[in-house]
Residue frames relative to the residue before (quaternion, step in Angstrom):
aa qw qx qy qz dx dy dz
X 1.0000 0.0000 0.0000 0.0000 0.00 0.00 0.00
X 0.6859 -0.4797 0.3616 0.4107 3.52 -1.32 0.32
X 0.6483 0.5372 -0.3214 0.4335 3.60 0.93 -0.86
X 0.6577 0.5010 -0.3132 0.4672 3.58 0.95 -0.83
X 0.6383 0.5183 -0.3281 0.4651 3.58 0.96 -0.83
X 0.6653 0.4955 -0.3028 0.4692 3.57 0.94 -0.89
X 0.6312 0.5349 -0.3272 0.4564 3.58 1.00 -0.82
X 0.6767 0.4982 -0.2887 0.4588 3.59 0.90 -0.92
X 0.6980 0.4422 -0.2692 0.4947 3.58 1.13 -0.58
X 0.5351 -0.6488 0.3970 0.3675 3.59 1.28 0.01
X 0.4851 0.6417 -0.4416 0.3973 3.59 1.22 0.34
X 0.1054 -0.8818 0.4571 0.0480 3.53 0.64 1.23
X 0.6667 0.4933 -0.3295 0.4512 3.63 0.87 -0.79
X 0.6441 0.5055 -0.3171 0.4786 3.57 0.99 -0.80
X 0.6389 0.5206 -0.3166 0.4696 3.57 1.01 -0.84
X 0.6427 0.5239 -0.3261 0.4539 3.58 0.93 -0.90
X 0.6643 0.4982 -0.3070 0.4651 3.60 0.91 -0.88
X 0.6518 0.5133 -0.3156 0.4605 3.58 0.95 -0.86
X 0.6760 0.4843 -0.2964 0.4697 3.58 0.90 -0.91
X 0.6623 0.5030 -0.3183 0.4550 3.60 0.91 -0.85
X 0.6252 0.5236 -0.3326 0.4735 3.59 1.02 -0.77
X 0.6541 0.5131 -0.3081 0.4626 3.58 0.96 -0.88
X 0.6641 0.4925 -0.3079 0.4707 3.61 0.94 -0.85
X 0.6515 0.5178 -0.3178 0.4543 3.60 0.98 -0.82
X 0.7189 0.4269 -0.2605 0.4828 3.60 0.97 -0.77
X 0.7874 0.0659 -0.0239 0.6124 3.59 1.19 -0.51
X 0.2653 -0.8092 0.5039 0.1445 3.58 -0.04 1.29
X 0.6507 0.5186 -0.3139 0.4573 3.57 1.21 -0.37
X 0.4311 0.7127 -0.4547 0.3153 3.58 1.27 0.10
X 0.2255 -0.8113 0.5310 0.0946 3.54 0.03 1.35
X 0.6249 0.5528 -0.3427 0.4318 3.58 0.96 -0.84
X 0.6770 0.4826 -0.2922 0.4726 3.59 0.92 -0.89
X 0.6471 0.5116 -0.3234 0.4636 3.58 0.98 -0.78
X 0.6367 0.5053 -0.3248 0.4835 3.60 1.02 -0.76
X 0.6290 0.5383 -0.3260 0.4565 3.58 1.04 -0.75
X 0.6511 0.5026 -0.3124 0.4753 3.59 0.99 -0.82
X 0.6186 0.5274 -0.3422 0.4712 3.59 1.04 -0.74
X 0.6561 0.5104 -0.3134 0.4591 3.57 0.92 -0.89
X 0.6421 0.5085 -0.3207 0.4757 3.60 1.02 -0.75
X 0.6295 0.5231 -0.3353 0.4666 3.59 1.01 -0.76
X 0.6390 0.5066 -0.3264 0.4780 3.58 1.03 -0.71
X 0.6370 0.5224 -0.3293 0.4615 3.60 0.99 -0.81
X 0.6966 0.4396 -0.2520 0.5079 3.58 1.13 -0.71
X 0.3672 -0.7382 0.4608 0.3284 3.59 1.38 -0.09
X 0.3777 0.6698 -0.5218 0.3694 3.53 0.97 0.98
X 0.1277 -0.8644 0.4845 0.0433 3.52 0.49 1.31
X 0.6465 0.5240 -0.3453 0.4339 3.61 0.91 -0.80
X 0.6490 0.4936 -0.3233 0.4802 3.63 0.99 -0.74
X 0.6314 0.5283 -0.3307 0.4614 3.58 1.01 -0.81
X 0.6566 0.5092 -0.3103 0.4618 3.59 0.95 -0.89
X 0.6342 0.5284 -0.3298 0.4580 3.58 0.97 -0.84
X 0.6606 0.5049 -0.3019 0.4664 3.57 0.95 -0.88
X 0.6494 0.5136 -0.3140 0.4648 3.58 0.98 -0.84
X 0.6520 0.5152 -0.3154 0.4582 3.59 0.94 -0.88
X 0.6504 0.5212 -0.3173 0.4524 3.58 0.98 -0.85
X 0.7134 0.4627 -0.2562 0.4597 3.59 0.96 -0.86
X 0.5412 0.6704 -0.4002 0.3123 3.57 1.06 -0.72
X 0.7084 0.4918 -0.2590 0.4350 3.57 0.95 -0.87
X 0.7605 0.4096 -0.2079 0.4590 3.60 1.13 -0.51
X 0.5471 0.6383 -0.4043 0.3603 3.59 1.20 -0.18
X 0.4565 -0.6694 0.5058 0.2961 3.59 -0.92 0.85
X 0.5166 -0.6418 0.4789 0.3031 3.56 -0.95 0.93
X 0.8434 0.1857 -0.1479 0.4821 3.54 -0.97 0.92
X 0.5005 0.6607 -0.4229 0.3664 3.60 1.22 0.34
X 0.6496 -0.4889 0.4052 0.4180 3.53 -1.32 0.29
X 0.6369 0.5379 -0.3252 0.4464 3.57 0.99 -0.82
X 0.6392 0.5053 -0.3317 0.4754 3.58 1.03 -0.73
X 0.6314 0.5204 -0.3371 0.4658 3.60 1.00 -0.74
X 0.6394 0.5028 -0.3179 0.4871 3.61 1.00 -0.80
X 0.6125 0.5484 -0.3326 0.4620 3.56 1.06 -0.79
X 0.6566 0.5016 -0.3109 0.4698 3.61 0.92 -0.88
X 0.6339 0.5258 -0.3365 0.4566 3.59 0.99 -0.76
X 0.6726 0.4735 -0.2930 0.4875 3.59 0.95 -0.86
X 0.6077 0.5442 -0.3451 0.4643 3.59 1.05 -0.75
X 0.6253 0.5452 -0.3327 0.4484 3.58 0.99 -0.82
X 0.6498 0.5155 -0.3144 0.4617 3.58 1.00 -0.81
X 0.6325 0.5046 -0.3282 0.4875 3.60 1.01 -0.77
X 0.6692 0.4994 -0.2990 0.4620 3.58 0.88 -0.93
X 0.6029 0.5395 -0.3524 0.4703 3.59 1.12 -0.60
X 0.6374 0.5156 -0.3235 0.4725 3.60 0.94 -0.85
X 0.7069 0.4467 -0.2488 0.4888 3.57 1.07 -0.78
X 0.4174 -0.7323 0.4319 0.3208 3.58 1.35 -0.01
X 0.4126 0.6497 -0.5036 0.3926 3.57 1.11 0.75
X 0.0785 -0.8865 0.4541 0.0417 3.52 0.69 1.19
X 0.6350 0.5196 -0.3497 0.4523 3.62 0.95 -0.72
X 0.6599 0.4862 -0.3027 0.4863 3.59 0.94 -0.87
X 0.6421 0.5296 -0.3234 0.4502 3.58 0.97 -0.89
X 0.6519 0.5055 -0.3175 0.4677 3.58 0.98 -0.81
X 0.6350 0.5239 -0.3325 0.4601 3.60 0.96 -0.83
X 0.6672 0.5001 -0.3011 0.4627 3.59 0.91 -0.91
X 0.6678 0.4959 -0.3021 0.4657 3.58 0.91 -0.92
X 0.6505 0.5132 -0.3184 0.4605 3.59 0.99 -0.80
X 0.6170 0.5328 -0.3518 0.4600 3.62 1.03 -0.71
X 0.6543 0.4981 -0.3052 0.4803 3.56 0.98 -0.88
X 0.6605 0.5247 -0.3028 0.4435 3.57 0.86 -1.01
X 0.6558 0.5155 -0.3130 0.4541 3.60 0.89 -0.90
X 0.6548 0.5014 -0.3204 0.4659 3.59 0.94 -0.87
X 0.6849 0.4942 -0.2958 0.4463 3.59 0.82 -0.99
X 0.6629 0.4919 -0.3159 0.4678 3.59 0.97 -0.78
X 0.6599 0.5164 -0.3024 0.4543 3.58 0.90 -0.93
X 0.7667 0.3624 -0.1738 0.5007 3.57 0.99 -0.88
X 0.4611 -0.7395 0.4075 0.2729 3.54 1.28 0.52
X 0.3575 0.6830 -0.5292 0.3545 3.54 0.70 1.24
X 0.1597 -0.8678 0.4560 0.1160 3.61 0.49 1.18
X 0.6399 0.5258 -0.3477 0.4396 3.61 0.90 -0.79
X 0.6992 0.4483 -0.2647 0.4899 3.58 0.81 -1.00
X 0.5976 0.5683 -0.3548 0.4406 3.59 1.07 -0.71
X 0.6886 0.4626 -0.2832 0.4812 3.58 0.91 -0.89
X 0.6005 0.5396 -0.3643 0.4642 3.61 1.07 -0.63
X 0.6663 0.4846 -0.3018 0.4797 3.60 0.97 -0.82
X 0.6319 0.5195 -0.3356 0.4670 3.60 1.01 -0.76
X 0.6287 0.5231 -0.3314 0.4704 3.59 1.04 -0.73
X 0.6305 0.5206 -0.3347 0.4683 3.59 1.07 -0.69
X 0.6298 0.5147 -0.3349 0.4756 3.61 0.98 -0.79
X 0.6596 0.4985 -0.3072 0.4712 3.59 0.95 -0.87
X 0.6129 0.5459 -0.3413 0.4582 3.60 1.04 -0.75
X 0.6320 0.5276 -0.3238 0.4661 3.57 1.04 -0.77
X 0.6338 0.5072 -0.3287 0.4828 3.58 0.99 -0.77
X 0.6667 0.5303 -0.2966 0.4316 3.54 0.89 -0.98
X 0.7017 0.4624 -0.2851 0.4610 3.62 0.82 -0.92
X 0.6751 0.4383 -0.2899 0.5177 3.57 1.26 -0.25
X 0.5376 -0.6702 0.3633 0.3602 3.58 1.28 0.54
X 0.4885 0.6145 -0.4579 0.4172 3.56 1.03 0.83
X 0.0077 0.8679 -0.4960 0.0273 3.55 0.87 1.04
X 0.6624 0.5050 -0.3212 0.4507 3.60 0.90 -0.85
X 0.6385 0.5066 -0.3234 0.4806 3.59 1.03 -0.76
X 0.6406 0.5296 -0.3200 0.4546 3.58 0.98 -0.87
X 0.6542 0.5129 -0.3129 0.4595 3.59 0.95 -0.87
X 0.6631 0.4972 -0.3089 0.4665 3.59 0.87 -0.93
X 0.6431 0.5292 -0.3099 0.4586 3.57 0.99 -0.88
X 0.6871 0.4752 -0.2874 0.4684 3.59 0.87 -0.93
X 0.6006 0.5517 -0.3642 0.4498 3.60 1.04 -0.69
X 0.6306 0.5306 -0.3232 0.4652 3.60 1.01 -0.85
X 0.7183 0.4482 -0.2555 0.4668 3.55 0.81 -1.02
X 0.5682 0.5660 -0.3864 0.4555 3.59 1.13 -0.52
X 0.6650 0.4934 -0.3058 0.4699 3.59 0.90 -0.88
X 0.6426 0.5016 -0.3272 0.4779 3.61 0.96 -0.79
X 0.6690 0.5213 -0.2946 0.4403 3.54 0.94 -0.92
X 0.6579 0.5226 -0.3093 0.4453 3.58 0.98 -0.83
X 0.6119 0.5359 -0.3510 0.4639 3.59 1.22 -0.35
X 0.7675 0.3632 -0.1768 0.4977 3.59 1.21 -0.48
X 0.7784 0.2299 -0.1130 0.5732 3.58 1.18 -0.55
X 0.5774 -0.5764 0.4329 0.3833 3.57 -1.20 0.36
X 0.6321 -0.5482 0.3991 0.3751 3.55 -1.23 0.49
X 0.7024 0.4560 -0.2647 0.4782 3.59 1.19 -0.44
X 0.3941 0.7085 -0.4928 0.3160 3.61 1.23 0.19
X 0.6055 -0.6099 0.3713 0.3515 3.59 -0.99 0.81
X 0.6586 0.4959 -0.3319 0.4584 3.63 0.96 -0.68
X 0.6179 0.5189 -0.3419 0.4818 3.60 1.08 -0.68
X 0.6522 0.5011 -0.3109 0.4763 3.57 0.93 -0.90
X 0.6414 0.5337 -0.3164 0.4513 3.57 1.03 -0.81
X 0.6397 0.5073 -0.3269 0.4760 3.58 0.99 -0.79
X 0.6356 0.5192 -0.3385 0.4603 3.60 0.93 -0.81
X 0.6545 0.5016 -0.3128 0.4713 3.60 0.94 -0.85
X 0.6312 0.5264 -0.3253 0.4676 3.58 0.99 -0.83
X 0.6543 0.5193 -0.3094 0.4544 3.58 0.96 -0.89
X 0.6054 0.5437 -0.3569 0.4587 3.60 1.00 -0.74
X 0.6752 0.4981 -0.2898 0.4604 3.58 0.85 -1.01
X 0.6907 0.4848 -0.2857 0.4543 3.57 0.86 -0.97
X 0.6621 0.4967 -0.3187 0.4619 3.60 0.88 -0.89
X 0.6334 0.5144 -0.3296 0.4749 3.59 1.02 -0.74
X 0.6102 0.5879 -0.3453 0.4034 3.56 1.05 -0.80
X 0.8065 0.2310 -0.1419 0.5254 3.60 0.90 -0.78
X 0.6515 -0.6072 0.2953 0.3458 3.55 1.15 0.64
X 0.4649 0.6475 -0.4698 0.3793 3.60 1.17 0.43
X 0.0588 -0.8771 0.4766 0.0114 3.54 0.73 1.16
X 0.6320 0.5170 -0.3685 0.4444 3.66 0.90 -0.66
X 0.6580 0.4904 -0.3137 0.4777 3.59 1.01 -0.77
X 0.6175 0.5298 -0.3417 0.4704 3.58 1.05 -0.73
X 0.6571 0.5045 -0.3058 0.4692 3.59 0.95 -0.87
X 0.6260 0.5403 -0.3338 0.4526 3.58 0.99 -0.83
X 0.6777 0.4690 -0.2894 0.4868 3.58 0.90 -0.93
X 0.6296 0.5456 -0.3308 0.4432 3.58 1.04 -0.76
X 0.6502 0.5068 -0.3113 0.4727 3.57 0.99 -0.82
X 0.6541 0.4962 -0.3136 0.4770 3.58 0.97 -0.83
X 0.6402 0.5222 -0.3239 0.4610 3.57 0.98 -0.84
X 0.6589 0.5094 -0.3072 0.4604 3.58 0.90 -0.89
X 0.6368 0.5191 -0.3205 0.4715 3.59 0.98 -0.84
X 0.6813 0.4880 -0.2907 0.4617 3.58 0.90 -0.92
X 0.6430 0.5070 -0.3292 0.4702 3.60 1.00 -0.75
X 0.6235 0.5261 -0.3375 0.4697 3.59 1.02 -0.75
X 0.6193 0.5342 -0.3342 0.4684 3.58 1.06 -0.75
X 0.6442 0.5188 -0.3197 0.4621 3.57 0.93 -0.89
X 0.7229 0.4411 -0.2371 0.4761 3.58 0.96 -0.90
X 0.5078 -0.6699 0.4092 0.3548 3.58 1.28 -0.11
X 0.5168 0.6019 -0.4346 0.4263 3.56 1.21 0.40
X 0.1555 -0.7976 0.5724 0.1093 3.58 -1.07 0.61
């Protein structure tokens, strides 16, 4: 949808308007409601995100892609609340669904959330090892220039710098720069 495209491009106000229009014209628009929750999280409006999650919880079909996305967003709220065990359970539920149902982009987004949970709990080395595993899985399914792959590389740079693994951070930085140049058509 237009809202999702705008959200992915960082056009948050346009995305918010698109999602709100979709919800007003079709209150059952789960995709638009999930998009609004994601925008509330980006704005760090946790109470609005929680309200949206609670409203959707009752209407999502069990075992659906929308429910998996809901679990991923729930994990982010739980992370803000420092409920790390619950956040990990929610992220793992989403990750398992995305992996089982061959949704590589969403799978990597969920893996990044699991790594973020490790990182915020001062488990940087575990987070780096985990992301390296998922980077390899992701590269088998997506191009090196896919936004989730680029995001993992950026995350790895931050994490490696955090615990002083500067050569590994530089290695990821060089790969990221090469991939960005490819996206921009520069060689």
